[in-house]
C-alpha positions in Angstrom: 45.2 35.2 95.3 48.1 33.6 97.5 46.6 31.9 100.8 49.0 31.8 103.7 48.3 30.3 107.1 48.0 33.8 108.7 46.1 35.5 105.9 45.7 36.0 102.3 47.5 38.2 99.5 45.9 39.5 96.6 47.6 41.0 93.5 45.8 43.5 91.8 45.9 45.6 88.7 44.1 48.9 89.2 43.1 51.6 86.6 43.6 55.3 87.9 42.0 58.3 86.6 45.1 59.6 85.0 45.6 56.5 83.0 48.4 55.3 85.3 48.1 51.8 86.1 48.8 50.6 89.6 49.9 47.2 90.8 49.0 46.6 94.3 49.8 43.7 96.7 47.0 43.5 99.4 47.3 41.6 102.4 44.1 40.4 104.4 44.8 39.1 108.0 42.9 35.9 108.8 41.7 37.0 112.5 38.4 38.6 112.9 38.3 40.1 116.2 35.4 41.7 118.2 35.2 45.5 117.6 36.4 45.8 121.4 40.0 45.0 119.9 39.8 48.2 117.5 42.3 50.0 119.9 44.8 47.4 120.3 44.8 46.4 116.5 45.2 50.3 115.8 48.3 50.3 118.1 49.8 47.4 116.5 49.2 49.2 112.9 50.6 52.2 114.2 53.7 50.6 115.2 53.9 48.5 112.2 53.8 51.5 110.0 56.2 53.5 112.1 58.9 50.8 111.7 58.2 49.3 108.4 58.6 50.9 104.9 56.2 48.6 103.5 53.2 47.4 103.8 51.0 50.2 104.8 48.8 48.5 107.7 45.2 49.8 108.4 42.1 48.7 110.4 38.9 47.5 108.9 35.5 47.0 110.0 33.9 43.8 108.9 30.3 43.7 108.1 28.6 40.9 110.2 26.1 40.2 112.7 28.0 41.6 115.4 30.6 44.4 114.4 34.2 42.7 113.8 37.6 44.2 113.0 40.6 43.1 111.4 43.8 44.6 109.8 44.9 45.0 106.1 47.9 45.9 104.3 48.6 47.4 100.9 51.9 48.0 98.8 50.9 50.1 95.8 53.1 50.6 92.9 52.4 53.4 90.2 53.6 52.4 86.8 53.1 55.6 84.5 55.4 53.7 81.7 54.7 50.1 82.5 57.0 47.4 84.2 59.6 45.2 82.6 59.1 41.6 83.6 62.1 41.9 86.2 60.9 44.8 87.7 57.4 43.5 87.9 59.0 40.3 89.6 61.4 42.4 92.0 58.2 44.3 93.1 56.1 41.3 93.7 58.6 39.5 95.3 59.6 42.5 98.1 56.1 43.3 98.7 54.9 39.4 99.1 57.9 39.0 101.6 57.0 42.2 103.4 53.4 41.2 103.7 54.0 37.7 105.0 56.4 39.3 107.6 53.3 41.4 108.4 51.3 38.6 109.1 54.0 36.7 111.4 54.3 40.2 113.4 50.5 39.9 114.0 51.1 36.3 115.0 53.5 37.4 117.5 52.2 40.5 118.7 48.5 39.3 118.9 48.7 35.4 119.8 45.4 35.5 121.6 43.6 36.3 118.3 45.4 33.3 116.3 42.5 30.5 116.6 44.2 28.4 113.7 47.0 26.0 113.5 49.9 26.3 111.2 50.2 24.2 108.2 53.2 21.7 108.6 
C-alpha cells in the first residue's frame, strides 16, 4: 500500500482460474462525493480512459449511510510464466506513475471535490 495525498495505491498479486498470476496496481481516489456527482465522475472517467493507455478508471459506489461515489483505477498485468525482477520493476514503475498522474488529473478536473491539503 502506497499512500499519496490524493489517493491510495495498492499492489496486489491475484490468482486466476487458469493458474495465471495477475499483478495488479489499483488506485483509490481520496474524494468521496455524494451520489449526485456520479454523472460528472463518469464523464471524467470516460475521458481519462479514452485518452490514456492506463490506468482503466471506473466509478464505484461506496456503502455509507448516504450513498457516495468515487473513482478507482486498475492496471493489471497477466503473468503466465512469471516476471523477472527487471520486468516487475518496469511494470510497477509505469503503473504507479500513470496512477499518480490519474490522481493529479482528478485534482485538476474536479477541484471542488478536493477537500484536503497537499503535503509539502
